[in-house]
C-alpha positions as CSV (number, residue, x, y, z in Angstrom):
1,M,-5.1,-18.9,9.0
2,K,-4.2,-18.5,12.6
3,K,-6.6,-16.8,14.5
4,I,-5.4,-13.0,15.1
5,T,-8.4,-11.4,16.9
6,P,-8.9,-7.8,18.3
7,Q,-8.4,-9.4,21.6
8,N,-4.7,-11.1,21.1
9,L,-3.5,-8.3,18.3
10,S,-1.6,-6.5,20.9
11,L,0.1,-9.5,21.8
12,F,1.2,-10.4,18.3
13,N,2.4,-6.8,17.7
14,R,4.4,-6.7,21.1
15,N,5.8,-10.0,19.9
16,L,6.7,-8.7,16.3
17,R,7.9,-5.4,17.4
18,H,11.6,-6.2,17.5
19,E,11.6,-8.5,14.2
20,S,12.9,-7.7,11.0
21,P,10.5,-6.8,8.2
22,N,11.5,-10.1,6.3
23,D,10.7,-11.9,9.7
24,I,7.3,-10.2,9.9
25,V,6.4,-11.0,6.2
26,D,7.5,-15.1,6.8
27,F,5.2,-15.0,9.8
28,A,2.4,-13.2,7.8
29,L,2.8,-15.5,5.0
30,E,2.8,-18.7,7.2
31,I,-0.7,-18.1,8.6
32,S,-2.1,-16.7,5.2
33,E,-4.2,-18.5,2.8
34,N,-4.6,-15.4,0.1
35,P,-2.2,-12.7,0.9
36,I,-1.8,-9.8,-1.6
37,V,0.5,-6.7,-1.4
38,T,-0.8,-3.0,-2.3
39,T,1.7,-0.5,-3.6
40,S,1.6,3.1,-4.9
41,F,4.9,2.9,-6.5
42,G,6.0,5.9,-4.2
43,A,9.4,6.7,-3.2
44,Y,9.9,3.7,-0.8
45,S,7.8,1.4,-2.4
46,A,10.7,-1.0,-3.5
47,A,11.0,-2.1,0.2
48,I,7.8,-3.9,0.8
49,L,7.8,-5.4,-2.7
50,H,11.1,-6.8,-2.5
51,A,10.3,-8.0,1.2
52,C,7.2,-9.8,0.2
53,T,8.4,-11.1,-3.1
54,Q,11.6,-12.7,-1.8
55,N,9.2,-15.3,0.2
56,R,6.6,-15.5,-2.1
57,P,7.4,-14.4,-5.7
58,E,4.1,-15.1,-7.1
59,I,2.2,-13.0,-4.8
60,P,-0.3,-10.6,-6.3
61,V,0.8,-7.0,-6.5
62,I,-2.1,-4.4,-6.5
63,W,-2.0,-1.1,-7.8
64,C,-4.3,1.3,-8.3
65,D,-3.1,3.4,-11.2
66,T,-5.1,6.9,-10.7
67,G,-3.9,8.0,-14.2
68,Y,-2.5,11.2,-12.6
69,N,0.9,9.5,-11.9
70,T,4.4,11.1,-13.3
71,P,6.5,10.1,-16.1
72,A,9.0,9.1,-13.8
73,T,6.5,7.0,-11.5
74,Y,5.5,4.9,-14.5
75,H,9.3,4.3,-15.4
76,H,9.7,3.1,-11.5
77,V,6.5,0.7,-12.0
78,Q,8.2,-0.8,-15.3
79,T,11.9,-1.2,-13.7
80,L,10.4,-2.7,-10.3
81,T,8.1,-5.1,-12.2
82,E,11.0,-6.2,-14.4
83,R,13.7,-6.2,-11.5
84,L,11.4,-8.0,-9.1
85,Q,9.1,-10.3,-11.6
86,L,6.3,-8.7,-10.2
87,N,2.9,-10.6,-10.5
88,L,1.4,-7.0,-11.0
89,D,-2.3,-6.4,-11.5
90,I,-3.3,-2.9,-12.2
91,F,-6.8,-1.4,-11.4
92,T,-7.6,1.9,-12.9
93,P,-10.7,4.3,-12.6
94,K,-13.8,3.4,-14.6
95,L,-13.8,7.1,-16.0
96,T,-11.0,8.4,-18.1
97,T,-8.7,11.1,-16.7
98,A,-9.9,13.4,-19.6
99,F,-13.5,12.9,-18.6
100,L,-12.8,13.5,-14.8
101,D,-10.9,16.7,-15.8
102,H,-13.8,17.8,-17.7
103,T,-16.4,16.8,-15.0
104,L,-14.7,17.4,-11.7
105,G,-11.6,18.8,-12.3
106,R,-9.0,18.2,-9.9
107,P,-10.6,19.2,-6.7
108,E,-8.2,20.2,-3.7
109,W,-9.0,18.3,-0.2
110,D,-11.4,21.2,0.8
111,N,-13.5,21.3,-2.3
112,P,-17.0,19.4,-2.0
113,N,-16.0,17.5,-5.0
114,H,-13.1,16.2,-3.3
115,D,-14.9,12.9,-1.9
116,L,-16.4,12.1,-5.2
117,F,-13.0,12.6,-7.0
118,S,-11.4,10.4,-4.2
119,E,-14.0,7.3,-4.9
120,Q,-13.8,7.6,-8.6
121,V,-9.9,7.5,-9.0
122,K,-8.9,5.5,-6.1
123,L,-11.4,3.9,-3.7
124,E,-13.8,2.2,-6.5
125,P,-10.4,0.5,-8.0
126,F,-9.4,-0.5,-4.7
127,K,-12.7,-2.0,-3.8
128,R,-12.9,-4.0,-7.0
129,A,-9.6,-5.3,-6.4
130,I,-10.3,-6.4,-2.9
131,E,-13.5,-7.9,-4.0
132,Q,-11.7,-10.0,-7.1
133,Y,-8.9,-11.3,-4.6
134,K,-10.9,-11.5,-1.4
135,P,-7.3,-11.5,0.6
136,D,-6.9,-12.6,4.3
137,V,-3.9,-10.8,4.4
138,W,-2.7,-7.3,3.2
139,F,0.5,-6.4,3.2
140,S,1.2,-2.5,3.0
141,N,3.8,0.0,3.4
142,V,2.0,1.9,5.9
143,R,4.5,3.5,8.6
144,K,4.3,5.5,11.9
145,G,4.7,8.9,11.5
146,Q,3.2,9.4,8.2
147,T,-0.1,10.4,8.7
148,Q,-2.2,11.2,12.4
149,F,-4.4,7.8,11.3
150,R,-1.4,5.8,10.5
151,D,0.1,6.6,14.0
152,S,-3.2,4.8,15.3
153,L,-2.1,1.5,13.8
154,D,0.6,-0.8,14.2
155,I,2.5,-3.7,12.5
156,L,-0.6,-5.7,12.4
157,S,-4.2,-4.3,12.4
158,L,-7.6,-5.6,11.3
159,T,-9.9,-3.9,9.0
160,E,-13.5,-4.1,9.8
161,T,-14.2,-7.0,7.4
162,G,-11.4,-8.9,9.0
163,I,-8.7,-8.7,6.7
164,L,-5.4,-8.6,8.5
165,K,-3.1,-5.8,7.4
166,V,0.5,-6.3,7.7
167,S,2.9,-3.2,7.7
168,P,6.5,-4.9,8.1
169,F,8.1,-1.3,8.0
170,Y,5.7,0.2,10.2
171,N,8.4,1.3,12.8
172,Y,11.1,1.8,10.3
173,S,12.3,5.7,9.7
174,D,12.8,7.0,6.2
175,D,16.5,6.9,6.7
176,E,15.9,2.9,7.7
177,V,13.9,2.2,4.9
178,T,16.2,3.8,2.5
179,A,19.0,1.9,3.9
180,Y,17.1,-1.3,3.2
181,I,16.4,-0.5,-0.2
182,K,20.2,0.6,-0.9
183,K,21.4,-2.6,0.9
184,H,19.4,-4.6,-1.6
185,Q,20.3,-2.1,-4.8
186,L,17.0,-1.2,-5.4
187,P,15.8,2.0,-6.9
188,L,14.1,5.0,-5.1
189,E,11.7,7.5,-6.9
190,F,10.8,10.8,-5.2
191,D,9.1,12.2,-8.3
192,Y,5.8,11.1,-7.3
193,F,2.0,12.6,-7.2
194,D,-1.0,11.6,-5.6
195,P,-4.1,13.5,-6.7
196,V,-6.1,12.4,-3.9
197,K,-3.9,12.9,-1.0
198,A,-2.9,16.4,-1.9
199,L,-1.0,17.3,1.1
200,S,1.9,14.9,2.6
201,H,0.3,14.6,5.9
202,R,-3.1,13.8,4.7
203,E,-4.1,10.1,4.3
204,C,-4.8,9.0,0.7
205,G,-8.1,7.2,1.6
206,I,-7.4,3.6,0.8
207,H,-6.2,2.8,4.5
208,L,-9.1,4.5,5.9
209,G,-11.3,2.0,3.7
210,K,-13.2,-0.9,5.8
């Protein structure tokens, strides 16, 4: 992979600032040996999945299914998987939803059990996925304005373990992402629930991981 380091990261971001999401994906795939794309199958997930699979149809699509998703989300997963022929790999918690409900319940963000709950339902499965695939490039649908933490990122960012995180739609507004999805006649699905994030402005946990 072409060397993108903390020292030259800002230069690459400046160069990509006015490129289209598809061109950003193309650039990242050219320098990648082992890319993945992660998704929550939230409202705007179709955009990142379409942009990535148009260039690399076989790219692994990682979904950490918490087990708490809505029926509409599971339908959305099926629709997009069939429509885009996703190479989908699902990672689930080692503990069942019923067991977690019995032992931890569904703790709110200010409950002492919330960190343990987050680890069980989302972070551990995600760590397992990263360990299995060992990606050098990680495509995500992170965008500016979603959370305070995400505002500190950019199109390209580096994790502490050296994975290049690529967010092709980083500078897109909701309206711009919606326009992309509609242009390509893809579905939007707003019936979505994340038991870890709880509040719309909070970080889900995965993107804070190192």
